[in-house]
N, CA, C and O atoms as a GROMACS GRO file, in nm:
protein
  276
    1MET      N    1   4.504   6.020   4.598
    1MET     CA    2   4.393   5.992   4.620
    1MET      C    3   4.280   6.131   4.683
    1MET      O    4   4.157   6.137   4.688
    2LEU      N    5   4.383   6.228   4.722
    2LEU     CA    6   4.323   6.372   4.758
    2LEU      C    7   4.267   6.456   4.656
    2LEU      O    8   4.324   6.453   4.547
    3PRO      N    9   4.178   6.521   4.667
    3PRO     CA   10   4.111   6.611   4.581
    3PRO      C   11   4.219   6.678   4.508
    3PRO      O   12   4.336   6.667   4.544
    4ALA      N   13   4.178   6.754   4.394
    4ALA     CA   14   4.292   6.829   4.325
    4ALA      C   15   4.312   6.958   4.410
    4ALA      O   16   4.417   7.021   4.400
    5VAL      N   17   4.204   7.002   4.499
    5VAL     CA   18   4.228   7.155   4.578
    5VAL      C   19   4.369   7.145   4.693
    5VAL      O   20   4.447   7.235   4.725
    6ILE      N   21   4.364   7.011   4.735
    6ILE     CA   22   4.446   6.967   4.812
    6ILE      C   23   4.575   6.947   4.726
    6ILE      O   24   4.668   7.023   4.755
    7THR      N   25   4.590   6.882   4.653
    7THR     CA   26   4.723   6.841   4.587
    7THR      C   27   4.776   6.948   4.462
    7THR      O   28   4.866   6.920   4.383
    8GLY      N   29   4.710   7.057   4.462
    8GLY     CA   30   4.760   7.180   4.397
    8GLY      C   31   4.884   7.227   4.443
    8GLY      O   32   4.948   7.173   4.533
    9SER      N   33   4.920   7.335   4.377
    9SER     CA   34   5.043   7.414   4.404
    9SER      C   35   5.048   7.447   4.524
    9SER      O   36   4.940   7.483   4.571
   10THR      N   37   5.155   7.447   4.606
   10THR     CA   38   5.204   7.484   4.708
   10THR      C   39   5.274   7.635   4.738
   10THR      O   40   5.308   7.677   4.848
   11SER      N   41   5.282   7.686   4.646
   11SER     CA   42   5.368   7.789   4.671
   11SER      C   43   5.266   7.930   4.732
   11SER      O   44   5.150   7.953   4.698
   12VAL      N   45   5.338   7.997   4.813
   12VAL     CA   46   5.306   8.075   4.913
   12VAL      C   47   5.257   8.230   4.837
   12VAL      O   48   5.331   8.300   4.767
   13THR      N   49   5.153   8.250   4.863
   13THR     CA   50   5.114   8.392   4.776
   13THR      C   51   5.128   8.512   4.883
   13THR      O   52   5.119   8.628   4.845
   14ALA      N   53   5.152   8.479   5.019
   14ALA     CA   54   5.136   8.600   5.102
   14ALA      C   55   5.286   8.657   5.140
   14ALA      O   56   5.388   8.593   5.164
   15ALA      N   57   5.263   8.815   5.137
   15ALA     CA   58   5.370   8.905   5.140
   15ALA      C   59   5.422   8.896   5.317
   15ALA      O   60   5.537   8.935   5.336
   16ARG      N   61   5.352   8.854   5.429
   16ARG     CA   62   5.382   8.859   5.538
   16ARG      C   63   5.380   8.710   5.606
   16ARG      O   64   5.318   8.608   5.573
   17LEU      N   65   5.461   8.731   5.701
   17LEU     CA   66   5.450   8.578   5.796
   17LEU      C   67   5.340   8.517   5.846
   17LEU      O   68   5.326   8.396   5.865
   18SER      N   69   5.245   8.620   5.870
   18SER     CA   70   5.153   8.583   5.966
   18SER      C   71   5.047   8.548   5.819
   18SER      O   72   4.977   8.450   5.845
   19GLU      N   73   5.028   8.584   5.726
   19GLU     CA   74   4.967   8.546   5.601
   19GLU      C   75   5.013   8.446   5.581
   19GLU      O   76   4.931   8.361   5.618
   20ALA      N   77   5.139   8.380   5.524
   20ALA     CA   78   5.181   8.264   5.494
   20ALA      C   79   5.151   8.154   5.624
   20ALA      O   80   5.121   8.037   5.598
   21ARG      N   81   5.159   8.189   5.726
   21ARG     CA   82   5.118   8.074   5.810
   21ARG      C   83   4.990   8.043   5.845
   21ARG      O   84   4.947   7.934   5.884
   22LEU      N   85   4.929   8.151   5.826
   22LEU     CA   86   4.744   8.100   5.782
   22LEU      C   87   4.726   8.047   5.696
   22LEU      O   88   4.632   7.969   5.710
   23GLN      N   89   4.791   8.047   5.549
   23GLN     CA   90   4.802   7.949   5.442
   23GLN      C   91   4.837   7.816   5.454
   23GLN      O   92   4.770   7.726   5.403
   24TRP      N   93   4.935   7.798   5.514
   24TRP     CA   94   4.977   7.715   5.590
   24TRP      C   95   4.903   7.617   5.646
   24TRP      O   96   4.880   7.502   5.607
   25GLU      N   97   4.871   7.672   5.733
   25GLU     CA   98   4.780   7.597   5.845
   25GLU      C   99   4.685   7.567   5.800
   25GLU      O  100   4.661   7.446   5.808
   26ARG      N  101   4.583   7.652   5.731
   26ARG     CA  102   4.474   7.610   5.647
   26ARG      C  103   4.496   7.471   5.532
   26ARG      O  104   4.434   7.365   5.534
   27ARG      N  105   4.568   7.500   5.468
   27ARG     CA  106   4.620   7.372   5.387
   27ARG      C  107   4.650   7.251   5.461
   27ARG      O  108   4.610   7.143   5.417
   28PHE      N  109   4.714   7.258   5.563
   28PHE     CA  110   4.768   7.148   5.656
   28PHE      C  111   4.632   7.089   5.712
   28PHE      O  112   4.620   6.968   5.692
   29VAL      N  113   4.529   7.151   5.779
   29VAL     CA  114   4.398   7.113   5.804
   29VAL      C  115   4.344   7.039   5.728
   29VAL      O  116   4.330   6.921   5.762
   30GLU      N  117   4.292   7.087   5.587
   30GLU     CA  118   4.247   7.054   5.490
   30GLU      C  119   4.311   6.914   5.467
   30GLU      O  120   4.256   6.806   5.489
   31VAL      N  121   4.403   6.928   5.431
   31VAL     CA  122   4.462   6.788   5.406
   31VAL      C  123   4.448   6.672   5.494
   31VAL      O  124   4.446   6.557   5.451
   32ALA      N  125   4.437   6.703   5.621
   32ALA     CA  126   4.399   6.626   5.750
   32ALA      C  127   4.258   6.566   5.728
   32ALA      O  128   4.235   6.445   5.729
   33LEU      N  129   4.163   6.668   5.708
   33LEU     CA  130   4.034   6.629   5.699
   33LEU      C  131   4.018   6.568   5.566
   33LEU      O  132   3.910   6.509   5.563
   34ALA      N  133   4.065   6.561   5.485
   34ALA     CA  134   4.074   6.484   5.351
   34ALA      C  135   4.124   6.349   5.373
   34ALA      O  136   4.075   6.257   5.309
   35ARG      N  137   4.213   6.329   5.452
   35ARG     CA  138   4.296   6.192   5.505
   35ARG      C  139   4.187   6.110   5.577
   35ARG      O  140   4.175   5.987   5.574
   36ALA      N  141   4.111   6.197   5.640
   36ALA     CA  142   4.025   6.162   5.749
   36ALA      C  143   3.880   6.094   5.711
   36ALA      O  144   3.804   6.019   5.771
   37GLY      N  145   3.881   6.167   5.562
   37GLY     CA  146   3.724   6.119   5.502
   37GLY      C  147   3.629   6.212   5.532
   37GLY      O  148   3.509   6.189   5.516
   38GLY      N  149   3.686   6.346   5.588
   38GLY     CA  150   3.585   6.486   5.618
   38GLY      C  151   3.533   6.434   5.783
   38GLY      O  152   3.442   6.495   5.838
   39SER      N  153   3.593   6.332   5.841
   39SER     CA  154   3.560   6.284   5.952
   39SER      C  155   3.629   6.366   6.088
   39SER      O  156   3.746   6.352   6.124
   40ARG      N  157   3.525   6.456   6.154
   40ARG     CA  158   3.619   6.559   6.191
   40ARG      C  159   3.666   6.485   6.358
   40ARG      O  160   3.751   6.530   6.436
   41SER      N  161   3.597   6.384   6.374
   41SER     CA  162   3.682   6.348   6.518
   41SER      C  163   3.752   6.272   6.503
   41SER      O  164   3.814   6.233   6.601
   42ARG      N  165   3.782   6.197   6.345
   42ARG     CA  166   3.921   6.137   6.362
   42ARG      C  167   4.050   6.232   6.300
   42ARG      O  168   4.169   6.204   6.314
   43THR      N  169   3.991   6.362   6.223
   43THR     CA  170   4.073   6.447   6.210
   43THR      C  171   4.124   6.508   6.337
   43THR      O  172   4.240   6.552   6.344
   44ALA      N  173   4.051   6.512   6.425
   44ALA     CA  174   4.097   6.591   6.555
   44ALA      C  175   4.189   6.499   6.632
   44ALA      O  176   4.276   6.556   6.697
   45ARG      N  177   4.187   6.356   6.638
   45ARG     CA  178   4.235   6.245   6.671
   45ARG      C  179   4.390   6.298   6.628
   45ARG      O  180   4.472   6.355   6.699
   46ASP      N  181   4.398   6.261   6.491
   46ASP     CA  182   4.525   6.259   6.411
   46ASP      C  183   4.577   6.403   6.426
   46ASP      O  184   4.697   6.400   6.399
   47LEU      N  185   4.545   6.505   6.451
   47LEU     CA  186   4.589   6.627   6.490
   47LEU      C  187   4.636   6.642   6.625
   47LEU      O  188   4.695   6.743   6.665
   48GLY      N  189   4.610   6.541   6.694
   48GLY     CA  190   4.627   6.579   6.842
   48GLY      C  191   4.548   6.669   6.924
   48GLY      O  192   4.587   6.719   7.029
   49LEU      N  193   4.432   6.688   6.867
   49LEU     CA  194   4.328   6.782   6.926
   49LEU      C  195   4.192   6.720   6.974
   49LEU      O  196   4.154   6.613   6.926
   50THR      N  197   4.105   6.796   7.084
   50THR     CA  198   3.980   6.750   7.085
   50THR      C  199   3.911   6.768   6.987
   50THR      O  200   3.965   6.828   6.894
   51ARG      N  201   3.813   6.738   6.976
   51ARG     CA  202   3.688   6.768   6.881
   51ARG      C  203   3.660   6.915   6.880
   51ARG      O  204   3.660   6.985   6.778
   52GLN      N  205   3.635   6.955   6.999
   52GLN     CA  206   3.590   7.113   7.031
   52GLN      C  207   3.711   7.206   6.971
   52GLN      O  208   3.679   7.302   6.902
   53GLY      N  209   3.837   7.182   6.993
   53GLY     CA  210   3.975   7.244   6.982
   53GLY      C  211   3.952   7.246   6.798
   53GLY      O  212   3.960   7.348   6.731
   54LEU      N  213   3.929   7.139   6.757
   54LEU     CA  214   3.939   7.124   6.576
   54LEU      C  215   3.841   7.227   6.565
   54LEU      O  216   3.873   7.328   6.504
   55LEU      N  217   3.703   7.217   6.625
   55LEU     CA  218   3.580   7.303   6.593
   55LEU      C  219   3.664   7.487   6.573
   55LEU      O  220   3.664   7.569   6.481
   56LYS      N  221   3.709   7.484   6.677
   56LYS     CA  222   3.801   7.630   6.684
   56LYS      C  223   3.869   7.646   6.585
   56LYS      O  224   3.859   7.738   6.504
   57VAL      N  225   3.946   7.557   6.582
   57VAL     CA  226   4.077   7.576   6.473
   57VAL      C  227   3.967   7.614   6.326
   57VAL      O  228   3.978   7.725   6.274
   58LEU      N  229   3.888   7.535   6.284
   58LEU     CA  230   3.792   7.533   6.122
   58LEU      C  231   3.779   7.652   6.175
   58LEU      O  232   3.858   7.730   6.121
   59SER      N  233   3.692   7.719   6.286
   59SER     CA  234   3.643   7.871   6.280
   59SER      C  235   3.722   7.955   6.242
   59SER      O  236   3.689   8.043   6.164
   60ARG      N  237   3.859   7.940   6.300
   60ARG     CA  238   3.926   8.050   6.285
   60ARG      C  239   3.984   8.060   6.162
   60ARG      O  240   4.010   8.172   6.120
   61LEU      N  241   4.018   7.934   6.076
   61LEU     CA  242   4.019   7.917   5.926
   61LEU      C  243   3.936   7.946   5.864
   61LEU      O  244   3.978   7.923   5.751
   62GLY      N  245   3.830   7.986   5.853
   62GLY     CA  246   3.718   7.978   5.785
   62GLY      C  247   3.659   7.888   5.716
   62GLY      O  248   3.592   7.916   5.617
   63LEU      N  249   3.684   7.713   5.779
   63LEU     CA  250   3.678   7.626   5.700
   63LEU      C  251   3.544   7.563   5.798
   63LEU      O  252   3.494   7.457   5.761
   64ALA      N  253   3.504   7.617   5.892
   64ALA     CA  254   3.370   7.550   5.959
   64ALA      C  255   3.249   7.503   5.858
   64ALA      O  256   3.210   7.387   5.847
   65SER      N  257   3.204   7.603   5.797
   65SER     CA  258   3.088   7.570   5.698
   65SER      C  259   3.126   7.462   5.594
   65SER      O  260   3.041   7.383   5.554
   66ALA      N  261   3.244   7.459   5.552
   66ALA     CA  262   3.282   7.364   5.458
   66ALA      C  263   3.262   7.247   5.481
   66ALA      O  264   3.232   7.157   5.403
   67THR      N  265   3.282   7.245   5.613
   67THR     CA  266   3.303   7.090   5.694
   67THR      C  267   3.186   7.050   5.737
   67THR      O  268   3.186   6.928   5.758
   68GLU      N  269   3.084   7.101   5.759
   68GLU     CA  270   2.950   7.043   5.850
   68GLU      C  271   2.887   6.960   5.760
   68GLU      O  272   2.855   6.991   5.646
   69ALA      N  273   2.869   6.848   5.816
   69ALA     CA  274   2.771   6.769   5.758
   69ALA      C  275   2.621   6.737   5.822
   69ALA      O  276   2.542   6.665   5.760
   0.00000   0.00000   0.00000
């Protein structure tokens, strides 16, 4: 029931560990958001973060604007 962007290829396209880790973390958070139906509060709880902590992660990953409601 997840969007195609989430269930698509899981191949890593990064040449450096830091880039691969960023790709993995971005995908992990995107999946958590999809599971929570876009609810940031629920996503934060599911990930063991505060809502403010999740907002910082979203900003760092460049996902903040995509999830604003």
